[in-house]
mmCIF file as Biopython writes it, N, C-alpha, C and O atoms, coordinates in Angstrom:
data_model
#
loop_
_atom_site.group_PDB
_atom_site.id
_atom_site.type_symbol
_atom_site.label_atom_id
_atom_site.label_alt_id
_atom_site.label_comp_id
_atom_site.label_asym_id
_atom_site.label_entity_id
_atom_site.label_seq_id
_atom_site.pdbx_PDB_ins_code
_atom_site.Cartn_x
_atom_site.Cartn_y
_atom_site.Cartn_z
_atom_site.occupancy
_atom_site.B_iso_or_equiv
_atom_site.auth_seq_id
_atom_site.auth_asym_id
_atom_site.pdbx_PDB_model_num
ATOM 1   N N  . UNK A ? 1  ? -2.965 -5.828  -11.209 1.0 0.0 1  A 1 
ATOM 2   C CA . UNK A ? 1  ? -3.192 -5.126  -9.824  1.0 0.0 1  A 1 
ATOM 3   C C  . UNK A ? 1  ? -3.283 -3.377  -10.639 1.0 0.0 1  A 1 
ATOM 4   O O  . UNK A ? 1  ? -2.761 -2.969  -11.676 1.0 0.0 1  A 1 
ATOM 5   N N  . UNK A ? 2  ? -4.258 -2.616  -9.533  1.0 0.0 2  A 1 
ATOM 6   C CA . UNK A ? 2  ? -4.790 -1.642  -9.527  1.0 0.0 2  A 1 
ATOM 7   C C  . UNK A ? 2  ? -4.332 -0.301  -9.904  1.0 0.0 2  A 1 
ATOM 8   O O  . UNK A ? 2  ? -4.866 0.798   -10.053 1.0 0.0 2  A 1 
ATOM 9   N N  . UNK A ? 3  ? -2.852 -0.909  -10.029 1.0 0.0 3  A 1 
ATOM 10  C CA . UNK A ? 3  ? -2.450 0.847   -8.933  1.0 0.0 3  A 1 
ATOM 11  C C  . UNK A ? 3  ? -2.039 0.692   -10.935 1.0 0.0 3  A 1 
ATOM 12  O O  . UNK A ? 3  ? -2.034 1.605   -11.760 1.0 0.0 3  A 1 
ATOM 13  N N  . UNK A ? 4  ? -1.775 -0.649  -11.131 1.0 0.0 4  A 1 
ATOM 14  C CA . UNK A ? 4  ? -1.020 0.268   -12.738 1.0 0.0 4  A 1 
ATOM 15  C C  . UNK A ? 4  ? -1.882 0.572   -13.582 1.0 0.0 4  A 1 
ATOM 16  O O  . UNK A ? 4  ? -1.534 0.058   -14.645 1.0 0.0 4  A 1 
ATOM 17  N N  . UNK A ? 5  ? -2.900 1.172   -13.714 1.0 0.0 5  A 1 
ATOM 18  C CA . UNK A ? 5  ? -3.416 1.969   -14.642 1.0 0.0 5  A 1 
ATOM 19  C C  . UNK A ? 5  ? -2.757 3.666   -14.540 1.0 0.0 5  A 1 
ATOM 20  O O  . UNK A ? 5  ? -3.069 4.617   -15.257 1.0 0.0 5  A 1 
ATOM 21  N N  . UNK A ? 6  ? -2.109 3.644   -13.796 1.0 0.0 6  A 1 
ATOM 22  C CA . UNK A ? 6  ? -1.837 4.734   -13.723 1.0 0.0 6  A 1 
ATOM 23  C C  . UNK A ? 6  ? -1.144 5.494   -14.563 1.0 0.0 6  A 1 
ATOM 24  O O  . UNK A ? 6  ? -0.853 4.883   -15.591 1.0 0.0 6  A 1 
ATOM 25  N N  . UNK A ? 7  ? -0.771 6.581   -14.522 1.0 0.0 7  A 1 
ATOM 26  C CA . UNK A ? 7  ? 0.140  7.110   -16.451 1.0 0.0 7  A 1 
ATOM 27  C C  . UNK A ? 7  ? 2.051  6.911   -15.626 1.0 0.0 7  A 1 
ATOM 28  O O  . UNK A ? 7  ? 2.297  6.723   -14.435 1.0 0.0 7  A 1 
ATOM 29  N N  . UNK A ? 8  ? 3.024  7.039   -16.739 1.0 0.0 8  A 1 
ATOM 30  C CA . UNK A ? 8  ? 3.811  6.435   -16.276 1.0 0.0 8  A 1 
ATOM 31  C C  . UNK A ? 8  ? 4.478  7.772   -15.779 1.0 0.0 8  A 1 
ATOM 32  O O  . UNK A ? 8  ? 5.347  7.640   -14.918 1.0 0.0 8  A 1 
ATOM 33  N N  . UNK A ? 9  ? 4.196  8.975   -16.192 1.0 0.0 9  A 1 
ATOM 34  C CA . UNK A ? 9  ? 4.567  9.865   -15.960 1.0 0.0 9  A 1 
ATOM 35  C C  . UNK A ? 9  ? 4.430  10.226  -13.998 1.0 0.0 9  A 1 
ATOM 36  O O  . UNK A ? 9  ? 4.642  11.203  -13.280 1.0 0.0 9  A 1 
ATOM 37  N N  . UNK A ? 10 ? 4.073  9.143   -13.843 1.0 0.0 10 A 1 
ATOM 38  C CA . UNK A ? 10 ? 3.983  8.976   -11.980 1.0 0.0 10 A 1 
ATOM 39  C C  . UNK A ? 10 ? 4.809  7.820   -12.104 1.0 0.0 10 A 1 
ATOM 40  O O  . UNK A ? 10 ? 4.562  6.683   -12.506 1.0 0.0 10 A 1 
ATOM 41  N N  . UNK A ? 11 ? 5.840  8.360   -11.673 1.0 0.0 11 A 1 
ATOM 42  C CA . UNK A ? 11 ? 6.725  6.830   -11.497 1.0 0.0 11 A 1 
ATOM 43  C C  . UNK A ? 11 ? 6.724  6.528   -9.928  1.0 0.0 11 A 1 
ATOM 44  O O  . UNK A ? 11 ? 6.704  7.231   -8.918  1.0 0.0 11 A 1 
ATOM 45  N N  . UNK A ? 12 ? 6.757  5.040   -10.214 1.0 0.0 12 A 1 
ATOM 46  C CA . UNK A ? 12 ? 6.585  4.311   -8.149  1.0 0.0 12 A 1 
ATOM 47  C C  . UNK A ? 12 ? 7.115  3.202   -8.372  1.0 0.0 12 A 1 
ATOM 48  O O  . UNK A ? 12 ? 7.521  2.896   -9.493  1.0 0.0 12 A 1 
ATOM 49  N N  . UNK A ? 13 ? 7.225  2.134   -6.954  1.0 0.0 13 A 1 
ATOM 50  C CA . UNK A ? 13 ? 7.606  0.577   -6.999  1.0 0.0 13 A 1 
ATOM 51  C C  . UNK A ? 13 ? 5.947  0.186   -6.073  1.0 0.0 13 A 1 
ATOM 52  O O  . UNK A ? 13 ? 5.060  0.854   -5.542  1.0 0.0 13 A 1 
ATOM 53  N N  . UNK A ? 14 ? 6.128  -0.724  -6.212  1.0 0.0 14 A 1 
ATOM 54  C CA . UNK A ? 14 ? 5.514  -1.410  -5.362  1.0 0.0 14 A 1 
ATOM 55  C C  . UNK A ? 14 ? 6.643  -2.475  -4.124  1.0 0.0 14 A 1 
ATOM 56  O O  . UNK A ? 14 ? 7.839  -2.535  -4.411  1.0 0.0 14 A 1 
ATOM 57  N N  . UNK A ? 15 ? 6.439  -2.781  -3.602  1.0 0.0 15 A 1 
ATOM 58  C CA . UNK A ? 15 ? 6.907  -3.631  -2.506  1.0 0.0 15 A 1 
ATOM 59  C C  . UNK A ? 15 ? 5.837  -4.299  -2.005  1.0 0.0 15 A 1 
ATOM 60  O O  . UNK A ? 15 ? 5.010  -3.603  -1.415  1.0 0.0 15 A 1 
ATOM 61  N N  . UNK A ? 16 ? 5.549  -5.952  -2.116  1.0 0.0 16 A 1 
ATOM 62  C CA . UNK A ? 16 ? 4.872  -6.740  -1.359  1.0 0.0 16 A 1 
ATOM 63  C C  . UNK A ? 16 ? 5.090  -7.281  -0.640  1.0 0.0 16 A 1 
ATOM 64  O O  . UNK A ? 16 ? 5.764  -8.269  -0.928  1.0 0.0 16 A 1 
ATOM 65  N N  . UNK A ? 17 ? 4.645  -7.051  1.088   1.0 0.0 17 A 1 
ATOM 66  C CA . UNK A ? 17 ? 4.847  -7.848  1.910   1.0 0.0 17 A 1 
ATOM 67  C C  . UNK A ? 17 ? 3.856  -8.854  2.211   1.0 0.0 17 A 1 
ATOM 68  O O  . UNK A ? 17 ? 2.918  -8.489  2.920   1.0 0.0 17 A 1 
ATOM 69  N N  . UNK A ? 18 ? 3.888  -10.256 1.740   1.0 0.0 18 A 1 
ATOM 70  C CA . UNK A ? 18 ? 3.313  -10.797 2.263   1.0 0.0 18 A 1 
ATOM 71  C C  . UNK A ? 18 ? 3.236  -11.320 4.417   1.0 0.0 18 A 1 
ATOM 72  O O  . UNK A ? 18 ? 3.616  -12.419 4.821   1.0 0.0 18 A 1 
ATOM 73  N N  . UNK A ? 19 ? 2.790  -10.436 5.159   1.0 0.0 19 A 1 
ATOM 74  C CA . UNK A ? 19 ? 2.416  -11.040 6.049   1.0 0.0 19 A 1 
ATOM 75  C C  . UNK A ? 19 ? 1.706  -12.424 7.087   1.0 0.0 19 A 1 
ATOM 76  O O  . UNK A ? 19 ? 1.476  -12.651 8.275   1.0 0.0 19 A 1 
ATOM 77  N N  . UNK A ? 20 ? 1.541  -13.216 5.514   1.0 0.0 20 A 1 
ATOM 78  C CA . UNK A ? 20 ? 1.147  -14.003 6.026   1.0 0.0 20 A 1 
ATOM 79  C C  . UNK A ? 20 ? 2.826  -15.363 5.821   1.0 0.0 20 A 1 
ATOM 80  O O  . UNK A ? 20 ? 2.927  -16.294 6.619   1.0 0.0 20 A 1 
ATOM 81  N N  . UNK A ? 21 ? 3.288  -15.273 5.322   1.0 0.0 21 A 1 
ATOM 82  C CA . UNK A ? 21 ? 4.746  -15.101 4.843   1.0 0.0 21 A 1 
ATOM 83  C C  . UNK A ? 21 ? 5.484  -15.242 5.941   1.0 0.0 21 A 1 
ATOM 84  O O  . UNK A ? 21 ? 5.494  -16.340 6.498   1.0 0.0 21 A 1 
ATOM 85  N N  . UNK A ? 22 ? 6.098  -14.362 6.361   1.0 0.0 22 A 1 
ATOM 86  C CA . UNK A ? 22 ? 7.072  -13.256 6.860   1.0 0.0 22 A 1 
ATOM 87  C C  . UNK A ? 22 ? 6.587  -13.429 8.687   1.0 0.0 22 A 1 
ATOM 88  O O  . UNK A ? 22 ? 5.461  -13.400 9.185   1.0 0.0 22 A 1 
ATOM 89  N N  . UNK A ? 23 ? 7.524  -13.554 9.141   1.0 0.0 23 A 1 
ATOM 90  C CA . UNK A ? 23 ? 7.669  -14.532 10.289  1.0 0.0 23 A 1 
ATOM 91  C C  . UNK A ? 23 ? 8.430  -13.196 11.437  1.0 0.0 23 A 1 
ATOM 92  O O  . UNK A ? 23 ? 9.556  -13.013 11.900  1.0 0.0 23 A 1 
ATOM 93  N N  . UNK A ? 24 ? 6.745  -12.288 11.558  1.0 0.0 24 A 1 
ATOM 94  C CA . UNK A ? 24 ? 7.253  -11.122 12.361  1.0 0.0 24 A 1 
ATOM 95  C C  . UNK A ? 24 ? 4.925  -10.922 12.818  1.0 0.0 24 A 1 
ATOM 96  O O  . UNK A ? 24 ? 3.941  -10.444 12.255  1.0 0.0 24 A 1 
ATOM 97  N N  . UNK A ? 25 ? 5.242  -11.660 14.123  1.0 0.0 25 A 1 
ATOM 98  C CA . UNK A ? 25 ? 3.938  -11.789 14.693  1.0 0.0 25 A 1 
ATOM 99  C C  . UNK A ? 25 ? 3.440  -10.092 15.036  1.0 0.0 25 A 1 
ATOM 100 O O  . UNK A ? 25 ? 2.222  -9.930  15.105  1.0 0.0 25 A 1 
ATOM 101 N N  . UNK A ? 26 ? 3.993  -9.317  15.168  1.0 0.0 26 A 1 
ATOM 102 C CA . UNK A ? 26 ? 4.088  -7.108  14.899  1.0 0.0 26 A 1 
ATOM 103 C C  . UNK A ? 26 ? 3.215  -7.302  14.442  1.0 0.0 26 A 1 
ATOM 104 O O  . UNK A ? 26 ? 2.152  -7.357  15.059  1.0 0.0 26 A 1 
ATOM 105 N N  . UNK A ? 27 ? 3.402  -7.604  12.324  1.0 0.0 27 A 1 
ATOM 106 C CA . UNK A ? 27 ? 3.503  -7.128  11.425  1.0 0.0 27 A 1 
ATOM 107 C C  . UNK A ? 27 ? 1.795  -8.325  11.436  1.0 0.0 27 A 1 
ATOM 108 O O  . UNK A ? 27 ? 0.744  -7.977  10.898  1.0 0.0 27 A 1 
ATOM 109 N N  . UNK A ? 28 ? 1.931  -9.224  11.934  1.0 0.0 28 A 1 
ATOM 110 C CA . UNK A ? 28 ? 0.450  -10.134 11.627  1.0 0.0 28 A 1 
ATOM 111 C C  . UNK A ? 28 ? -0.833 -9.562  13.115  1.0 0.0 28 A 1 
ATOM 112 O O  . UNK A ? 28 ? -2.054 -9.504  13.262  1.0 0.0 28 A 1 
ATOM 113 N N  . UNK A ? 29 ? 0.104  -9.328  13.730  1.0 0.0 29 A 1 
ATOM 114 C CA . UNK A ? 29 ? -1.115 -8.401  14.852  1.0 0.0 29 A 1 
ATOM 115 C C  . UNK A ? 29 ? -1.907 -7.068  14.163  1.0 0.0 29 A 1 
ATOM 116 O O  . UNK A ? 29 ? -3.133 -6.986  14.081  1.0 0.0 29 A 1 
ATOM 117 N N  . UNK A ? 30 ? -0.898 -5.988  13.660  1.0 0.0 30 A 1 
ATOM 118 C CA . UNK A ? 30 ? -1.257 -4.900  14.027  1.0 0.0 30 A 1 
ATOM 119 C C  . UNK A ? 30 ? -1.431 -5.266  12.535  1.0 0.0 30 A 1 
ATOM 120 O O  . UNK A ? 30 ? -1.492 -4.116  12.100  1.0 0.0 30 A 1 
ATOM 121 N N  . UNK A ? 31 ? -1.638 -6.582  10.707  1.0 0.0 31 A 1 
ATOM 122 C CA . UNK A ? 31 ? -1.864 -5.359  9.815   1.0 0.0 31 A 1 
ATOM 123 C C  . UNK A ? 31 ? -3.162 -6.811  9.527   1.0 0.0 31 A 1 
ATOM 124 O O  . UNK A ? 31 ? -4.181 -6.181  9.244   1.0 0.0 31 A 1 
ATOM 125 N N  . UNK A ? 32 ? -3.447 -7.993  9.492   1.0 0.0 32 A 1 
ATOM 126 C CA . UNK A ? 32 ? -4.151 -8.932  10.341  1.0 0.0 32 A 1 
ATOM 127 C C  . UNK A ? 32 ? -5.265 -9.100  9.177   1.0 0.0 32 A 1 
ATOM 128 O O  . UNK A ? 32 ? -5.299 -9.706  8.106   1.0 0.0 32 A 1 
ATOM 129 N N  . UNK A ? 33 ? -6.035 -8.387  9.799   1.0 0.0 33 A 1 
ATOM 130 C CA . UNK A ? 33 ? -7.380 -7.930  9.648   1.0 0.0 33 A 1 
ATOM 131 C C  . UNK A ? 33 ? -7.751 -6.692  8.275   1.0 0.0 33 A 1 
ATOM 132 O O  . UNK A ? 33 ? -8.822 -6.503  7.699   1.0 0.0 33 A 1 
ATOM 133 N N  . UNK A ? 34 ? -6.714 -6.162  8.120   1.0 0.0 34 A 1 
ATOM 134 C CA . UNK A ? 34 ? -6.869 -4.657  7.436   1.0 0.0 34 A 1 
ATOM 135 C C  . UNK A ? 34 ? -5.947 -5.428  6.300   1.0 0.0 34 A 1 
ATOM 136 O O  . UNK A ? 34 ? -5.095 -4.552  6.148   1.0 0.0 34 A 1 
ATOM 137 N N  . UNK A ? 35 ? -5.607 -6.359  5.515   1.0 0.0 35 A 1 
ATOM 138 C CA . UNK A ? 35 ? -5.375 -6.258  4.400   1.0 0.0 35 A 1 
ATOM 139 C C  . UNK A ? 35 ? -6.592 -5.913  3.229   1.0 0.0 35 A 1 
ATOM 140 O O  . UNK A ? 35 ? -7.782 -6.223  3.183   1.0 0.0 35 A 1 
ATOM 141 N N  . UNK A ? 36 ? -5.742 -5.149  2.344   1.0 0.0 36 A 1 
ATOM 142 C CA . UNK A ? 36 ? -3.997 -5.533  1.520   1.0 0.0 36 A 1 
ATOM 143 C C  . UNK A ? 36 ? -3.898 -3.979  2.882   1.0 0.0 36 A 1 
ATOM 144 O O  . UNK A ? 36 ? -4.844 -3.365  3.375   1.0 0.0 36 A 1 
ATOM 145 N N  . UNK A ? 37 ? -3.253 -3.896  2.984   1.0 0.0 37 A 1 
ATOM 146 C CA . UNK A ? 37 ? -2.645 -2.674  3.248   1.0 0.0 37 A 1 
ATOM 147 C C  . UNK A ? 37 ? -1.625 -2.020  1.995   1.0 0.0 37 A 1 
ATOM 148 O O  . UNK A ? 37 ? -0.833 -2.463  1.163   1.0 0.0 37 A 1 
ATOM 149 N N  . UNK A ? 38 ? -2.214 -0.585  2.450   1.0 0.0 38 A 1 
ATOM 150 C CA . UNK A ? 38 ? -1.333 0.692   0.446   1.0 0.0 38 A 1 
ATOM 151 C C  . UNK A ? 38 ? -0.822 1.467   1.817   1.0 0.0 38 A 1 
ATOM 152 O O  . UNK A ? 38 ? -1.455 1.687   2.850   1.0 0.0 38 A 1 
ATOM 153 N N  . UNK A ? 39 ? 0.676  1.839   1.434   1.0 0.0 39 A 1 
ATOM 154 C CA . UNK A ? 39 ? 2.113  2.361   2.470   1.0 0.0 39 A 1 
ATOM 155 C C  . UNK A ? 39 ? 2.455  3.898   0.974   1.0 0.0 39 A 1 
ATOM 156 O O  . UNK A ? 39 ? 2.642  3.841   -0.241  1.0 0.0 39 A 1 
ATOM 157 N N  . UNK A ? 40 ? 2.415  4.482   1.483   1.0 0.0 40 A 1 
ATOM 158 C CA . UNK A ? 40 ? 3.112  5.467   0.652   1.0 0.0 40 A 1 
ATOM 159 C C  . UNK A ? 40 ? 5.056  5.450   0.928   1.0 0.0 40 A 1 
ATOM 160 O O  . UNK A ? 40 ? 5.948  6.021   0.301   1.0 0.0 40 A 1 
ATOM 161 N N  . UNK A ? 41 ? 5.105  4.493   2.180   1.0 0.0 41 A 1 
ATOM 162 C CA . UNK A ? 41 ? 6.352  4.446   2.800   1.0 0.0 41 A 1 
ATOM 163 C C  . UNK A ? 41 ? 5.938  4.610   4.761   1.0 0.0 41 A 1 
ATOM 164 O O  . UNK A ? 41 ? 5.661  5.462   5.606   1.0 0.0 41 A 1 
ATOM 165 N N  . UNK A ? 42 ? 6.185  2.929   4.583   1.0 0.0 42 A 1 
ATOM 166 C CA . UNK A ? 42 ? 5.875  2.505   5.724   1.0 0.0 42 A 1 
ATOM 167 C C  . UNK A ? 42 ? 7.016  2.753   6.978   1.0 0.0 42 A 1 
ATOM 168 O O  . UNK A ? 42 ? 7.659  1.786   7.385   1.0 0.0 42 A 1 
ATOM 169 N N  . UNK A ? 43 ? 7.252  4.312   7.646   1.0 0.0 43 A 1 
ATOM 170 C CA . UNK A ? 43 ? 7.585  5.701   8.010   1.0 0.0 43 A 1 
ATOM 171 C C  . UNK A ? 43 ? 6.136  6.091   8.388   1.0 0.0 43 A 1 
ATOM 172 O O  . UNK A ? 43 ? 5.720  6.093   9.547   1.0 0.0 43 A 1 
ATOM 173 N N  . UNK A ? 44 ? 5.341  6.452   7.198   1.0 0.0 44 A 1 
ATOM 174 C CA . UNK A ? 44 ? 4.089  6.697   7.538   1.0 0.0 44 A 1 
ATOM 175 C C  . UNK A ? 44 ? 2.765  6.244   7.268   1.0 0.0 44 A 1 
ATOM 176 O O  . UNK A ? 44 ? 2.635  5.438   6.347   1.0 0.0 44 A 1 
ATOM 177 N N  . UNK A ? 45 ? 1.319  6.775   8.178   1.0 0.0 45 A 1 
ATOM 178 C CA . UNK A ? 45 ? 0.180  6.590   8.641   1.0 0.0 45 A 1 
ATOM 179 C C  . UNK A ? 45 ? -0.018 5.297   7.234   1.0 0.0 45 A 1 
ATOM 180 O O  . UNK A ? 45 ? 0.454  5.895   6.266   1.0 0.0 45 A 1 
ATOM 181 N N  . UNK A ? 46 ? -0.428 4.037   6.792   1.0 0.0 46 A 1 
ATOM 182 C CA . UNK A ? 46 ? -1.170 3.938   5.984   1.0 0.0 46 A 1 
ATOM 183 C C  . UNK A ? 46 ? -2.280 4.819   4.967   1.0 0.0 46 A 1 
ATOM 184 O O  . UNK A ? 46 ? -3.213 5.360   5.561   1.0 0.0 46 A 1 
ATOM 185 N N  . UNK A ? 47 ? -2.229 4.935   3.887   1.0 0.0 47 A 1 
ATOM 186 C CA . UNK A ? 47 ? -2.445 5.202   2.066   1.0 0.0 47 A 1 
ATOM 187 C C  . UNK A ? 47 ? -4.346 4.937   3.036   1.0 0.0 47 A 1 
ATOM 188 O O  . UNK A ? 47 ? -5.182 5.601   3.649   1.0 0.0 47 A 1 
ATOM 189 N N  . UNK A ? 48 ? -4.120 3.644   2.604   1.0 0.0 48 A 1 
ATOM 190 C CA . UNK A ? 48 ? -5.809 3.352   3.124   1.0 0.0 48 A 1 
ATOM 191 C C  . UNK A ? 48 ? -5.678 1.452   3.146   1.0 0.0 48 A 1 
ATOM 192 O O  . UNK A ? 48 ? -4.599 0.864   3.218   1.0 0.0 48 A 1 
ATOM 193 N N  . UNK A ? 49 ? -7.200 0.683   3.056   1.0 0.0 49 A 1 
ATOM 194 C CA . UNK A ? 49 ? -6.530 -0.532  2.969   1.0 0.0 49 A 1 
ATOM 195 C C  . UNK A ? 49 ? -8.135 -0.884  3.122   1.0 0.0 49 A 1 
ATOM 196 O O  . UNK A ? 49 ? -9.172 -0.255  3.335   1.0 0.0 49 A 1 
ATOM 197 N N  . UNK A ? 50 ? -7.705 -2.372  2.870   1.0 0.0 50 A 1 
ATOM 198 C CA . UNK A ? 50 ? -9.133 -3.314  2.161   1.0 0.0 50 A 1 
ATOM 199 C C  . UNK A ? 50 ? -9.396 -3.169  0.951   1.0 0.0 50 A 1 
ATOM 200 O O  . UNK A ? 50 ? -9.317 -4.104  0.154   1.0 0.0 50 A 1 
ATOM 201 N N  . UNK A ? 51 ? -9.803 -1.787  0.575   1.0 0.0 51 A 1 
ATOM 202 C CA . UNK A ? 51 ? -9.955 -1.366  -1.046  1.0 0.0 51 A 1 
ATOM 203 C C  . UNK A ? 51 ? -8.844 -0.012  -1.506  1.0 0.0 51 A 1 
ATOM 204 O O  . UNK A ? 51 ? -8.693 0.861   -0.652  1.0 0.0 51 A 1 
ATOM 205 N N  . UNK A ? 52 ? -8.258 0.102   -2.548  1.0 0.0 52 A 1 
ATOM 206 C CA . UNK A ? 52 ? -7.249 1.041   -2.590  1.0 0.0 52 A 1 
ATOM 207 C C  . UNK A ? 52 ? -8.238 2.645   -3.128  1.0 0.0 52 A 1 
ATOM 208 O O  . UNK A ? 52 ? -9.028 2.675   -4.072  1.0 0.0 52 A 1 
ATOM 209 N N  . UNK A ? 53 ? -7.998 3.452   -2.506  1.0 0.0 53 A 1 
ATOM 210 C CA . UNK A ? 53 ? -8.028 4.797   -2.623  1.0 0.0 53 A 1 
ATOM 211 C C  . UNK A ? 53 ? -7.653 5.564   -3.296  1.0 0.0 53 A 1 
ATOM 212 O O  . UNK A ? 53 ? -7.138 6.542   -2.753  1.0 0.0 53 A 1 
ATOM 213 N N  . UNK A ? 54 ? -7.715 5.525   -4.862  1.0 0.0 54 A 1 
ATOM 214 C CA . UNK A ? 54 ? -7.286 6.306   -6.001  1.0 0.0 54 A 1 
ATOM 215 C C  . UNK A ? 54 ? -7.517 7.564   -5.671  1.0 0.0 54 A 1 
ATOM 216 O O  . UNK A ? 54 ? -6.455 8.094   -5.344  1.0 0.0 54 A 1 
ATOM 217 N N  . UNK A ? 55 ? -8.359 8.241   -5.609  1.0 0.0 55 A 1 
ATOM 218 C CA . UNK A ? 55 ? -7.814 9.508   -5.026  1.0 0.0 55 A 1 
ATOM 219 C C  . UNK A ? 55 ? -6.724 10.291  -4.297  1.0 0.0 55 A 1 
ATOM 220 O O  . UNK A ? 55 ? -6.379 11.469  -4.395  1.0 0.0 55 A 1 
ATOM 221 N N  . UNK A ? 56 ? -6.070 8.787   -3.162  1.0 0.0 56 A 1 
ATOM 222 C CA . UNK A ? 56 ? -5.180 9.823   -2.610  1.0 0.0 56 A 1 
ATOM 223 C C  . UNK A ? 56 ? -3.759 9.364   -2.639  1.0 0.0 56 A 1 
ATOM 224 O O  . UNK A ? 56 ? -2.721 9.738   -2.092  1.0 0.0 56 A 1 
ATOM 225 N N  . UNK A ? 57 ? -4.171 8.179   -3.686  1.0 0.0 57 A 1 
ATOM 226 C CA . UNK A ? 57 ? -2.857 8.031   -4.481  1.0 0.0 57 A 1 
ATOM 227 C C  . UNK A ? 57 ? -2.396 9.112   -5.806  1.0 0.0 57 A 1 
ATOM 228 O O  . UNK A ? 57 ? -1.467 9.734   -6.320  1.0 0.0 57 A 1 
ATOM 229 N N  . UNK A ? 58 ? -3.940 8.754   -5.887  1.0 0.0 58 A 1 
ATOM 230 C CA . UNK A ? 58 ? -3.049 10.283  -7.530  1.0 0.0 58 A 1 
ATOM 231 C C  . UNK A ? 58 ? -3.093 11.581  -6.756  1.0 0.0 58 A 1 
ATOM 232 O O  . UNK A ? 58 ? -2.538 12.560  -7.255  1.0 0.0 58 A 1 
ATOM 233 N N  . UNK A ? 59 ? -3.794 11.702  -5.397  1.0 0.0 59 A 1 
ATOM 234 C CA . UNK A ? 59 ? -3.437 13.027  -4.627  1.0 0.0 59 A 1 
ATOM 235 C C  . UNK A ? 59 ? -1.025 13.280  -4.100  1.0 0.0 59 A 1 
ATOM 236 O O  . UNK A ? 59 ? -0.088 14.076  -4.154  1.0 0.0 59 A 1 
ATOM 237 N N  . UNK A ? 60 ? -1.398 11.947  -3.700  1.0 0.0 60 A 1 
ATOM 238 C CA . UNK A ? 60 ? 0.470  11.204  -3.440  1.0 0.0 60 A 1 
ATOM 239 C C  . UNK A ? 60 ? 1.198  11.767  -4.306  1.0 0.0 60 A 1 
ATOM 240 O O  . UNK A ? 60 ? 2.006  12.688  -4.189  1.0 0.0 60 A 1 
ATOM 241 N N  . UNK A ? 61 ? 0.672  10.797  -5.734  1.0 0.0 61 A 1 
ATOM 242 C CA . UNK A ? 61 ? 2.403  11.227  -6.855  1.0 0.0 61 A 1 
ATOM 243 C C  . UNK A ? 61 ? 1.636  12.344  -7.083  1.0 0.0 61 A 1 
ATOM 244 O O  . UNK A ? 61 ? 2.518  12.908  -7.731  1.0 0.0 61 A 1 
ATOM 245 N N  . UNK A ? 62 ? 0.641  13.219  -7.097  1.0 0.0 62 A 1 
ATOM 246 C CA . UNK A ? 62 ? 0.698  14.553  -7.538  1.0 0.0 62 A 1 
ATOM 247 C C  . UNK A ? 62 ? 0.716  14.348  -9.059  1.0 0.0 62 A 1 
ATOM 248 O O  . UNK A ? 62 ? 1.599  14.538  -9.895  1.0 0.0 62 A 1 
ATOM 249 N N  . UNK A ? 63 ? -0.745 13.829  -9.161  1.0 0.0 63 A 1 
ATOM 250 C CA . UNK A ? 63 ? -1.398 13.591  -10.825 1.0 0.0 63 A 1 
ATOM 251 C C  . UNK A ? 63 ? -2.708 14.214  -10.603 1.0 0.0 63 A 1 
ATOM 252 O O  . UNK A ? 63 ? -3.525 14.276  -11.521 1.0 0.0 63 A 1 
#
């Protein structure tokens, strides 16, 4: 996982949701072509999809 090299001074946790395994047609319809998708919080817009935008993640974590 490309998030692992980030410094320990920026603690975070990751929850992986496999939309192919979850019985949620809305998730599948919304994100099927965008995976992987990274959110800081599911109530906020996505940080990035397809590829990790490390600059956005560092900005969010202030590192």
